[in-house]
C-alpha positions in Angstrom: 27.3 -127.1 -114.4 28.6 -125.7 -117.7 26.5 -125.1 -120.8 28.5 -127.8 -122.6 27.6 -130.4 -119.9 24.0 -129.3 -120.0 23.9 -129.8 -123.7 25.3 -133.3 -123.3 22.6 -134.2 -120.8 19.8 -133.0 -123.0 21.3 -134.9 -126.0 21.6 -138.1 -123.9 18.0 -137.9 -122.8 16.7 -137.8 -126.3 15.7 -141.5 -126.1 13.1 -140.7 -123.3 10.3 -139.7 -125.8 10.8 -143.1 -127.5 10.3 -144.9 -124.2 7.1 -142.9 -123.6 5.6 -144.0 -127.0 6.1 -147.6 -125.9 3.9 -147.3 -122.9 1.1 -145.1 -124.3 -1.4 -147.9 -124.9 -1.0 -149.1 -121.3 -1.5 -145.8 -119.6 -5.3 -146.0 -119.5 -5.3 -149.5 -118.0 -2.4 -149.0 -115.5 -2.6 -145.5 -114.1 -1.3 -146.4 -110.7 0.5 -149.5 -109.3 -0.7 -151.4 -106.3 1.4 -151.5 -103.1 1.4 -147.9 -102.0 4.3 -146.6 -104.2 4.0 -144.5 -107.3 6.3 -146.5 -109.6 5.2 -149.9 -110.9 6.9 -153.0 -109.5 8.2 -155.7 -111.9 10.8 -156.4 -114.6 12.3 -153.4 -116.3 14.8 -152.6 -119.1 16.6 -149.4 -119.9 19.4 -147.4 -121.5 22.1 -145.8 -119.4 24.9 -143.4 -120.3 28.0 -142.6 -118.3 29.4 -139.1 -119.2 33.1 -138.4 -119.3 34.2 -141.9 -118.0 38.0 -142.1 -117.4 40.6 -143.9 -115.3 42.2 -142.2 -112.4 45.7 -143.3 -113.4 46.5 -144.5 -109.9 48.2 -147.7 -111.3 48.0 -147.3 -115.0 50.5 -144.4 -115.1 52.2 -144.9 -118.5 55.6 -145.4 -117.0 55.4 -148.7 -115.0 55.5 -152.3 -116.1 54.9 -155.7 -114.4 57.5 -158.5 -114.6 56.5 -162.0 -113.8 58.2 -163.4 -110.7 60.8 -166.0 -111.7 60.4 -165.2 -115.4 61.0 -162.7 -118.1 57.5 -161.9 -119.3 56.5 -158.2 -119.0 53.2 -156.5 -119.2 52.9 -152.7 -119.4 50.8 -150.3 -117.5 49.8 -147.5 -120.0 48.2 -144.2 -119.1 44.8 -143.7 -120.8 44.0 -140.3 -122.2 40.8 -138.4 -122.4 37.2 -139.3 -121.3 34.5 -141.3 -122.9 30.7 -141.4 -122.9 29.5 -145.0 -122.4 26.1 -146.2 -123.7 24.9 -149.4 -122.1 21.7 -151.5 -121.6 20.3 -152.2 -118.2 17.9 -154.9 -117.0 16.5 -155.7 -113.6 13.5 -156.1 -111.3 11.9 -153.6 -108.9 10.0 -154.5 -105.8 8.8 -151.8 -103.5 11.7 -149.6 -102.3 14.4 -151.6 -104.0 15.5 -152.9 -107.4 18.2 -155.2 -108.6 19.9 -154.5 -111.9 22.5 -155.9 -114.2 24.5 -153.9 -116.8 27.5 -154.3 -119.1 30.1 -151.8 -120.3 32.5 -151.9 -123.1 34.8 -149.0 -124.1 37.8 -148.5 -126.3 40.7 -146.4 -124.9 43.7 -144.8 -126.4 46.8 -144.3 -124.2 50.5 -144.0 -124.0 53.4 -146.0 -122.5 56.7 -144.1 -122.4 55.3 -141.8 -125.1 54.4 -144.7 -127.4 50.7 -145.0 -128.5 48.7 -147.9 -126.9 45.2 -149.3 -127.6 43.0 -151.0 -125.0 39.5 -152.3 -124.4 37.8 -152.1 -121.0 34.9 -154.4 -120.1 32.9 -154.5 -116.9 29.8 -156.5 -115.7 27.8 -154.7 -112.9 25.4 -156.2 -110.3 23.7 -153.4 -108.4 21.0 -152.8 -105.8 19.2 -149.5 -106.0 17.3 -148.2 -103.0 14.5 -145.6 -103.5 13.3 -143.0 -101.0 10.0 -141.1 -100.9 8.4 -143.8 -103.1 4.9 -142.4 -103.0 5.7 -139.5 -105.2 6.9 -139.0 -108.8 10.3 -137.7 -107.7 12.3 -140.4 -105.8 15.9 -139.9 -104.6 18.0 -143.0 -104.7 21.2 -144.6 -103.6 23.0 -147.5 -105.2 25.5 -150.1 -104.0 26.8 -153.0 -106.0 29.7 -155.0 -107.3 31.5 -155.4 -110.6 33.7 -157.7 -112.5 36.1 -155.6 -114.6 38.7 -156.7 -117.1 41.1 -154.8 -119.3 42.7 -156.0 -122.5 45.8 -154.1 -123.8 46.7 -154.6 -127.4 50.4 -155.8 -127.7 50.8 -154.9 -124.1 53.0 -157.9 -123.2 56.3 -159.3 -124.4 58.8 -162.0 -123.7 61.5 -161.6 -126.3 61.2 -162.2 -129.1 57.4 -162.7 -128.7 54.8 -159.9 -128.5 51.1 -160.2 -127.5 48.1 -158.8 -125.7 48.0 -158.2 -122.0 44.9 -158.8 -119.9 44.0 -157.7 -116.4 41.1 -159.0 -114.3 39.7 -158.2 -110.9 36.7 -157.0 -108.9 35.1 -153.7 -108.0 32.6 -151.8 -105.9 30.0 -149.4 -107.2 28.2 -146.5 -105.4 25.8 -143.9 -106.8 23.5 -141.2 -105.4 20.9 -139.4 -107.4 17.2 -139.0 -108.2 14.7 -140.8 -110.4 11.7 -139.0 -111.8 8.6 -141.0 -112.9 6.4 -139.1 -115.5 4.3 -142.3 -115.5 4.5 -145.4 -113.1 6.0 -147.5 -115.9 8.6 -144.9 -117.1 11.5 -143.5 -115.1 14.3 -141.0 -115.9 17.3 -141.1 -113.5 20.3 -138.9 -113.0 23.1 -139.4 -110.5 26.8 -139.5 -109.9 28.5 -143.0 -109.9 31.8 -143.7 -108.2 33.5 -147.0 -108.9 36.5 -148.5 -107.1 38.4 -151.4 -108.8 41.1 -153.8 -107.9 42.9 -155.9 -110.6 44.3 -159.0 -108.9 45.4 -161.2 -111.9 47.1 -160.7 -115.2 48.1 -162.7 -118.2 50.3 -161.9 -121.2 51.9 -163.2 -124.3 52.5 -166.6 -122.7 48.8 -166.9 -121.8 49.6 -167.9 -118.2 47.6 -166.2 -115.4 49.6 -164.7 -112.6 48.4 -163.2 -109.3 49.1 -159.5 -108.7 50.5 -158.7 -105.3 49.8 -156.0 -104.3 46.7 -155.6 -106.3 46.4 -152.9 -108.9 44.0 -150.2 -108.0 41.9 -147.7 -110.1 39.0 -145.4 -109.4 36.4 -143.8 -111.8 33.7 -141.3 -111.3 31.1 -139.9 -113.7 27.6 -138.5 -114.1 25.1 -141.3 -115.1 21.8 -140.8 -116.9 19.3 -143.6 -117.3 15.9 -144.1 -118.9 13.8 -147.1 -117.6 10.6 -148.9 -118.8 8.8 -151.4 -116.5 6.7 -154.1 -118.1 
């Protein structure tokens, strides 16, 4: 781990003291949860950060385009440059060794298509199940499995001469994560892990606003370090 990455992690965890101030009045009344585990069960909210998020470029290579079968409408497949840090809100419910959580991502991306600049916005809605190990202690390793609904909007990424408009891709994905969650208090958790996401885009629409099925499906992967702070009510 480089010093630059370590500095990013410290910076992203700066919100943890704020979470701790929220739970100070409750510490004296709720020192330990019932049920045998250290962490408190119940509804939780949090803030999560994905560091250096980027597309793999498996499909969106900056050189290919999709042409509608039986028509002339074209949508481009730009290549997205650089990596982004994503800040998102997380909500869910923990019960014993497992928790179910929902999160939403939205990021702006710059890219190129045949050396011309392109702008795009990526959205994804995640539904994840997190499984905790060694739940009687403050330090609890975890694994995560879940699904996602991604969609990608490319500004002026479709044309059917003489018309020009936005292109949109939609699909589904699969999330995995491995890491560790530390509980300084039963109500407060700080998590670090590595998340890997596989995505398949199976439909597209362009300037004519007509949805078309993609066969074969477009495929992309992403992987990044994820940091999360959680507070359980």
